[in-house]
Jmol script that loads the backbone (N, CA, C; Angstrom):
load data "model"
ATOM      1  N   MET A   1    -140.291 -79.765 141.735  1.00  0.00           N
ATOM      2  CA  MET A   1    -139.267 -79.841 142.746  1.00  0.00           C
ATOM      3  C   MET A   1    -138.338 -78.641 142.584  1.00  0.00           C
ATOM      4  N   ALA A   2    -138.096 -77.915 143.660  1.00  0.00           N
ATOM      5  CA  ALA A   2    -137.210 -76.754 143.642  1.00  0.00           C
ATOM      6  C   ALA A   2    -135.777 -77.188 143.945  1.00  0.00           C
ATOM      7  N   LEU A   3    -134.856 -76.568 143.244  1.00  0.00           N
ATOM      8  CA  LEU A   3    -133.441 -76.847 143.476  1.00  0.00           C
ATOM      9  C   LEU A   3    -132.839 -75.721 144.311  1.00  0.00           C
ATOM     10  N   ALA A   4    -132.060 -76.097 145.272  1.00  0.00           N
ATOM     11  CA  ALA A   4    -131.379 -75.093 146.088  1.00  0.00           C
ATOM     12  C   ALA A   4    -130.148 -74.612 145.335  1.00  0.00           C
ATOM     13  N   VAL A   5    -129.980 -73.321 145.292  1.00  0.00           N
ATOM     14  CA  VAL A   5    -128.815 -72.745 144.632  1.00  0.00           C
ATOM     15  C   VAL A   5    -127.876 -72.240 145.714  1.00  0.00           C
ATOM     16  N   LYS A   6    -126.692 -72.788 145.707  1.00  0.00           N
ATOM     17  CA  LYS A   6    -125.693 -72.388 146.695  1.00  0.00           C
ATOM     18  C   LYS A   6    -125.045 -71.082 146.245  1.00  0.00           C
ATOM     19  N   PRO A   7    -124.996 -70.059 147.111  1.00  0.00           N
ATOM     20  CA  PRO A   7    -124.358 -68.803 146.725  1.00  0.00           C
ATOM     21  C   PRO A   7    -122.889 -69.027 146.401  1.00  0.00           C
ATOM     22  N   LYS A   8    -122.426 -68.333 145.373  1.00  0.00           N
ATOM     23  CA  LYS A   8    -121.040 -68.459 144.943  1.00  0.00           C
ATOM     24  C   LYS A   8    -120.123 -67.756 145.941  1.00  0.00           C
ATOM     25  N   ALA A   9    -119.161 -68.488 146.446  1.00  0.00           N
ATOM     26  CA  ALA A   9    -118.194 -67.915 147.391  1.00  0.00           C
ATOM     27  C   ALA A   9    -117.158 -67.119 146.613  1.00  0.00           C
ATOM     28  N   PRO A  10    -116.671 -66.031 147.183  1.00  0.00           N
ATOM     29  CA  PRO A  10    -115.628 -65.260 146.508  1.00  0.00           C
ATOM     30  C   PRO A  10    -114.402 -66.139 146.249  1.00  0.00           C
ATOM     31  N   ALA A  11    -113.775 -65.922 145.106  1.00  0.00           N
ATOM     32  CA  ALA A  11    -112.607 -66.705 144.714  1.00  0.00           C
ATOM     33  C   ALA A  11    -111.342 -66.242 145.436  1.00  0.00           C
ATOM     34  N   ILE A  12    -111.412 -65.076 146.059  1.00  0.00           N
ATOM     35  CA  ILE A  12    -110.236 -64.511 146.722  1.00  0.00           C
ATOM     36  C   ILE A  12    -110.591 -64.076 148.142  1.00  0.00           C
ATOM     37  N   THR A  13    -109.566 -63.807 148.924  1.00  0.00           N
ATOM     38  CA  THR A  13    -109.781 -63.385 150.308  1.00  0.00           C
ATOM     39  C   THR A  13    -110.262 -61.933 150.365  1.00  0.00           C
ATOM     40  N   PRO A  14    -110.877 -61.558 151.469  1.00  0.00           N
ATOM     41  CA  PRO A  14    -111.267 -60.153 151.633  1.00  0.00           C
ATOM     42  C   PRO A  14    -110.060 -59.209 151.548  1.00  0.00           C
ATOM     43  N   GLU A  15    -108.916 -59.660 152.030  1.00  0.00           N
ATOM     44  CA  GLU A  15    -107.705 -58.821 151.962  1.00  0.00           C
ATOM     45  C   GLU A  15    -107.278 -58.592 150.512  1.00  0.00           C
ATOM     46  N   GLU A  16    -107.375 -59.645 149.705  1.00  0.00           N
ATOM     47  CA  GLU A  16    -107.023 -59.510 148.285  1.00  0.00           C
ATOM     48  C   GLU A  16    -108.027 -58.612 147.575  1.00  0.00           C
ATOM     49  N   MET A  17    -109.296 -58.724 147.943  1.00  0.00           N
ATOM     50  CA  MET A  17    -110.300 -57.843 147.348  1.00  0.00           C
ATOM     51  C   MET A  17    -109.988 -56.383 147.664  1.00  0.00           C
ATOM     52  N   GLU A  18    -109.602 -56.112 148.896  1.00  0.00           N
ATOM     53  CA  GLU A  18    -109.263 -54.736 149.273  1.00  0.00           C
ATOM     54  C   GLU A  18    -108.024 -54.256 148.533  1.00  0.00           C
ATOM     55  N   ARG A  19    -107.033 -55.131 148.362  1.00  0.00           N
ATOM     56  CA  ARG A  19    -105.818 -54.771 147.617  1.00  0.00           C
ATOM     57  C   ARG A  19    -106.187 -54.415 146.176  1.00  0.00           C
ATOM     58  N   ARG A  20    -107.055 -55.206 145.573  1.00  0.00           N
ATOM     59  CA  ARG A  20    -107.484 -54.942 144.198  1.00  0.00           C
ATOM     60  C   ARG A  20    -108.307 -53.660 144.107  1.00  0.00           C
ATOM     61  N   ARG A  21    -109.154 -53.418 145.100  1.00  0.00           N
ATOM     62  CA  ARG A  21    -109.953 -52.185 145.128  1.00  0.00           C
ATOM     63  C   ARG A  21    -109.030 -50.967 145.163  1.00  0.00           C
ATOM     64  N   LYS A  22    -107.980 -51.055 145.960  1.00  0.00           N
ATOM     65  CA  LYS A  22    -107.019 -49.953 146.046  1.00  0.00           C
ATOM     66  C   LYS A  22    -106.270 -49.768 144.731  1.00  0.00           C
ATOM     67  N   MET A  23    -105.958 -50.861 144.048  1.00  0.00           N
ATOM     68  CA  MET A  23    -105.289 -50.770 142.746  1.00  0.00           C
ATOM     69  C   MET A  23    -106.161 -50.029 141.741  1.00  0.00           C
ATOM     70  N   VAL A  24    -107.433 -50.382 141.704  1.00  0.00           N
ATOM     71  CA  VAL A  24    -108.358 -49.746 140.761  1.00  0.00           C
ATOM     72  C   VAL A  24    -108.517 -48.267 141.112  1.00  0.00           C
ATOM     73  N   ARG A  25    -108.674 -47.978 142.393  1.00  0.00           N
ATOM     74  CA  ARG A  25    -108.812 -46.584 142.837  1.00  0.00           C
ATOM     75  C   ARG A  25    -107.585 -45.766 142.465  1.00  0.00           C
ATOM     76  N   SER A  26    -106.406 -46.348 142.651  1.00  0.00           N
ATOM     77  CA  SER A  26    -105.156 -45.675 142.312  1.00  0.00           C
ATOM     78  C   SER A  26    -105.071 -45.398 140.803  1.00  0.00           C
ATOM     79  N   ALA A  27    -105.494 -46.371 140.004  1.00  0.00           N
ATOM     80  CA  ALA A  27    -105.488 -46.178 138.550  1.00  0.00           C
ATOM     81  C   ALA A  27    -106.457 -45.060 138.148  1.00  0.00           C
ATOM     82  N   PHE A  28    -107.625 -45.015 138.787  1.00  0.00           N
ATOM     83  CA  PHE A  28    -108.583 -43.941 138.505  1.00  0.00           C
ATOM     84  C   PHE A  28    -107.979 -42.578 138.835  1.00  0.00           C
ATOM     85  N   ARG A  29    -107.302 -42.499 139.984  1.00  0.00           N
ATOM     86  CA  ARG A  29    -106.673 -41.230 140.374  1.00  0.00           C
ATOM     87  C   ARG A  29    -105.589 -40.826 139.391  1.00  0.00           C
ATOM     88  N   SER A  30    -104.767 -41.779 138.989  1.00  0.00           N
ATOM     89  CA  SER A  30    -103.696 -41.504 138.032  1.00  0.00           C
ATOM     90  C   SER A  30    -104.276 -41.001 136.709  1.00  0.00           C
ATOM     91  N   ASN A  31    -105.342 -41.647 136.249  1.00  0.00           N
ATOM     92  CA  ASN A  31    -105.987 -41.204 135.014  1.00  0.00           C
ATOM     93  C   ASN A  31    -106.601 -39.821 135.172  1.00  0.00           C
ATOM     94  N   ALA A  32    -107.156 -39.537 136.337  1.00  0.00           N
ATOM     95  CA  ALA A  32    -107.766 -38.225 136.586  1.00  0.00           C
ATOM     96  C   ALA A  32    -106.718 -37.123 136.500  1.00  0.00           C
ATOM     97  N   ILE A  33    -105.509 -37.408 136.978  1.00  0.00           N
ATOM     98  CA  ILE A  33    -104.424 -36.424 136.890  1.00  0.00           C
ATOM     99  C   ILE A  33    -104.139 -36.096 135.422  1.00  0.00           C
ATOM    100  N   GLU A  34    -104.298 -37.109 134.562  1.00  0.00           N
ATOM    101  CA  GLU A  34    -104.075 -36.921 133.126  1.00  0.00           C
ATOM    102  C   GLU A  34    -105.299 -36.341 132.423  1.00  0.00           C
ATOM    103  N   GLY A  35    -106.352 -36.083 133.180  1.00  0.00           N
ATOM    104  CA  GLY A  35    -107.554 -35.501 132.607  1.00  0.00           C
ATOM    105  C   GLY A  35    -108.547 -36.524 132.078  1.00  0.00           C
ATOM    106  N   LEU A  36    -108.338 -37.793 132.391  1.00  0.00           N
ATOM    107  CA  LEU A  36    -109.220 -38.853 131.913  1.00  0.00           C
ATOM    108  C   LEU A  36    -110.232 -39.237 132.985  1.00  0.00           C
ATOM    109  N   ARG A  37    -111.411 -39.626 132.558  1.00  0.00           N
ATOM    110  CA  ARG A  37    -112.456 -40.076 133.476  1.00  0.00           C
ATOM    111  C   ARG A  37    -112.838 -41.509 133.105  1.00  0.00           C
ATOM    112  N   PRO A  38    -113.194 -42.326 134.120  1.00  0.00           N
ATOM    113  CA  PRO A  38    -113.599 -43.701 133.805  1.00  0.00           C
ATOM    114  C   PRO A  38    -114.911 -43.731 133.033  1.00  0.00           C
ATOM    115  N   ASN A  39    -115.003 -44.651 132.106  1.00  0.00           N
ATOM    116  CA  ASN A  39    -116.220 -44.852 131.337  1.00  0.00           C
ATOM    117  C   ASN A  39    -117.107 -45.815 132.125  1.00  0.00           C
ATOM    118  N   ARG A  40    -118.324 -45.415 132.395  1.00  0.00           N
ATOM    119  CA  ARG A  40    -119.238 -46.240 133.210  1.00  0.00           C
ATOM    120  C   ARG A  40    -119.476 -47.623 132.601  1.00  0.00           C
ATOM    121  N   ALA A  41    -119.373 -47.743 131.299  1.00  0.00           N
ATOM    122  CA  ALA A  41    -119.591 -49.037 130.652  1.00  0.00           C
ATOM    123  C   ALA A  41    -118.511 -50.050 131.053  1.00  0.00           C
ATOM    124  N   CYS A  42    -117.370 -49.557 131.508  1.00  0.00           N
ATOM    125  CA  CYS A  42    -116.266 -50.426 131.907  1.00  0.00           C
ATOM    126  C   CYS A  42    -116.340 -50.858 133.371  1.00  0.00           C
ATOM    127  N   GLN A  43    -117.226 -50.269 134.143  1.00  0.00           N
ATOM    128  CA  GLN A  43    -117.303 -50.568 135.576  1.00  0.00           C
ATOM    129  C   GLN A  43    -117.484 -52.056 135.884  1.00  0.00           C
ATOM    130  N   PRO A  44    -118.301 -52.801 135.122  1.00  0.00           N
ATOM    131  CA  PRO A  44    -118.413 -54.235 135.425  1.00  0.00           C
ATOM    132  C   PRO A  44    -117.090 -54.987 135.312  1.00  0.00           C
ATOM    133  N   VAL A  45    -116.211 -54.536 134.445  1.00  0.00           N
ATOM    134  CA  VAL A  45    -114.891 -55.168 134.321  1.00  0.00           C
ATOM    135  C   VAL A  45    -114.085 -54.914 135.591  1.00  0.00           C
ATOM    136  N   PHE A  46    -114.092 -53.682 136.073  1.00  0.00           N
ATOM    137  CA  PHE A  46    -113.359 -53.360 137.298  1.00  0.00           C
ATOM    138  C   PHE A  46    -113.943 -54.116 138.486  1.00  0.00           C
ATOM    139  N   ASP A  47    -115.266 -54.194 138.545  1.00  0.00           N
ATOM    140  CA  ASP A  47    -115.920 -54.929 139.622  1.00  0.00           C
ATOM    141  C   ASP A  47    -115.553 -56.413 139.592  1.00  0.00           C
ATOM    142  N   ALA A  48    -115.479 -56.990 138.389  1.00  0.00           N
ATOM    143  CA  ALA A  48    -115.109 -58.409 138.252  1.00  0.00           C
ATOM    144  C   ALA A  48    -113.677 -58.638 138.715  1.00  0.00           C
ATOM    145  N   PHE A  49    -112.792 -57.700 138.416  1.00  0.00           N
ATOM    146  CA  PHE A  49    -111.406 -57.819 138.875  1.00  0.00           C
ATOM    147  C   PHE A  49    -111.343 -57.749 140.395  1.00  0.00           C
ATOM    148  N   ILE A  50    -112.017 -56.784 140.978  1.00  0.00           N
ATOM    149  CA  ILE A  50    -112.009 -56.622 142.433  1.00  0.00           C
ATOM    150  C   ILE A  50    -112.576 -57.866 143.117  1.00  0.00           C
ATOM    151  N   ALA A  51    -113.604 -58.466 142.535  1.00  0.00           N
ATOM    152  CA  ALA A  51    -114.242 -59.654 143.116  1.00  0.00           C
ATOM    153  C   ALA A  51    -113.430 -60.931 142.907  1.00  0.00           C
ATOM    154  N   GLY A  52    -112.386 -60.853 142.076  1.00  0.00           N
ATOM    155  CA  GLY A  52    -111.573 -62.041 141.830  1.00  0.00           C
ATOM    156  C   GLY A  52    -112.112 -62.920 140.719  1.00  0.00           C
ATOM    157  N   GLU A  53    -113.060 -62.413 139.951  1.00  0.00           N
ATOM    158  CA  GLU A  53    -113.646 -63.193 138.862  1.00  0.00           C
ATOM    159  C   GLU A  53    -112.749 -63.212 137.629  1.00  0.00           C
ATOM    160  N   ILE A  54    -111.924 -62.164 137.468  1.00  0.00           N
ATOM    161  CA  ILE A  54    -110.946 -62.103 136.389  1.00  0.00           C
ATOM    162  C   ILE A  54    -109.625 -61.623 136.967  1.00  0.00           C
ATOM    163  N   GLU A  55    -108.558 -61.826 136.217  1.00  0.00           N
ATOM    164  CA  GLU A  55    -107.236 -61.385 136.641  1.00  0.00           C
ATOM    165  C   GLU A  55    -106.855 -60.093 135.925  1.00  0.00           C
ATOM    166  N   LEU A  56    -105.792 -59.469 136.394  1.00  0.00           N
ATOM    167  CA  LEU A  56    -105.344 -58.189 135.853  1.00  0.00           C
ATOM    168  C   LEU A  56    -105.114 -58.258 134.347  1.00  0.00           C
ATOM    169  N   ALA A  57    -104.521 -59.337 133.879  1.00  0.00           N
ATOM    170  CA  ALA A  57    -104.224 -59.480 132.448  1.00  0.00           C
ATOM    171  C   ALA A  57    -105.486 -59.507 131.581  1.00  0.00           C
ATOM    172  N   GLU A  58    -106.617 -59.835 132.166  1.00  0.00           N
ATOM    173  CA  GLU A  58    -107.874 -59.893 131.425  1.00  0.00           C
ATOM    174  C   GLU A  58    -108.594 -58.548 131.370  1.00  0.00           C
ATOM    175  N   MET A  59    -108.187 -57.613 132.211  1.00  0.00           N
ATOM    176  CA  MET A  59    -108.908 -56.335 132.286  1.00  0.00           C
ATOM    177  C   MET A  59    -108.777 -55.508 131.012  1.00  0.00           C
ATOM    178  N   MET A  60    -107.559 -55.249 130.575  1.00  0.00           N
ATOM    179  CA  MET A  60    -107.370 -54.351 129.435  1.00  0.00           C
ATOM    180  C   MET A  60    -108.028 -54.859 128.159  1.00  0.00           C
ATOM    181  N   PRO A  61    -107.890 -56.144 127.816  1.00  0.00           N
ATOM    182  CA  PRO A  61    -108.599 -56.599 126.604  1.00  0.00           C
ATOM    183  C   PRO A  61    -110.112 -56.382 126.691  1.00  0.00           C
ATOM    184  N   ARG A  62    -110.673 -56.584 127.876  1.00  0.00           N
ATOM    185  CA  ARG A  62    -112.116 -56.378 128.032  1.00  0.00           C
ATOM    186  C   ARG A  62    -112.486 -54.906 127.936  1.00  0.00           C
ATOM    187  N   VAL A  63    -111.691 -54.052 128.575  1.00  0.00           N
ATOM    188  CA  VAL A  63    -111.955 -52.606 128.508  1.00  0.00           C
ATOM    189  C   VAL A  63    -111.820 -52.120 127.063  1.00  0.00           C
ATOM    190  N   LYS A  64    -110.760 -52.566 126.383  1.00  0.00           N
ATOM    191  CA  LYS A  64    -110.566 -52.159 124.978  1.00  0.00           C
ATOM    192  C   LYS A  64    -111.724 -52.622 124.108  1.00  0.00           C
ATOM    193  N   ALA A  65    -112.233 -53.821 124.362  1.00  0.00           N
ATOM    194  CA  ALA A  65    -113.361 -54.318 123.579  1.00  0.00           C
ATOM    195  C   ALA A  65    -114.605 -53.454 123.809  1.00  0.00           C
ATOM    196  N   ILE A  66    -114.849 -53.074 125.047  1.00  0.00           N
ATOM    197  CA  ILE A  66    -116.002 -52.222 125.359  1.00  0.00           C
ATOM    198  C   ILE A  66    -115.870 -50.870 124.681  1.00  0.00           C
ATOM    199  N   LEU A  67    -114.651 -50.329 124.678  1.00  0.00           N
ATOM    200  CA  LEU A  67    -114.414 -49.006 124.107  1.00  0.00           C
ATOM    201  C   LEU A  67    -114.175 -49.028 122.598  1.00  0.00           C
ATOM    202  N   GLY A  68    -114.075 -50.234 122.018  1.00  0.00           N
ATOM    203  CA  GLY A  68    -113.846 -50.348 120.599  1.00  0.00           C
ATOM    204  C   GLY A  68    -112.433 -49.995 120.173  1.00  0.00           C
ATOM    205  N   ILE A  69    -111.479 -50.263 121.068  1.00  0.00           N
ATOM    206  CA  ILE A  69    -110.060 -49.965 120.815  1.00  0.00           C
ATOM    207  C   ILE A  69    -109.366 -51.275 120.466  1.00  0.00           C
ATOM    208  N   ARG A  70    -108.498 -51.233 119.487  1.00  0.00           N
ATOM    209  CA  ARG A  70    -107.729 -52.443 119.118  1.00  0.00           C
ATOM    210  C   ARG A  70    -106.489 -52.576 119.915  1.00  0.00           C
TER     211      ARG A  70
END
end "model"
wireframe off; spacefill off
backbone 0.3
color backbone group
């Protein structure tokens, strides 16, 4: 017997997703001005934030863990 899997609905509105996307883009630009480039290994964290899967407070601990920063 096959089970139907219901697709997961986004936890946030499309408007909130766009607001978060702009926040991440702005942070990337700010870092670029300082000569920093985003690490591709951290992209899933940014994507999870934009999708509403995690909150802003959860981003830095996850990024630091990926980069091995305390």
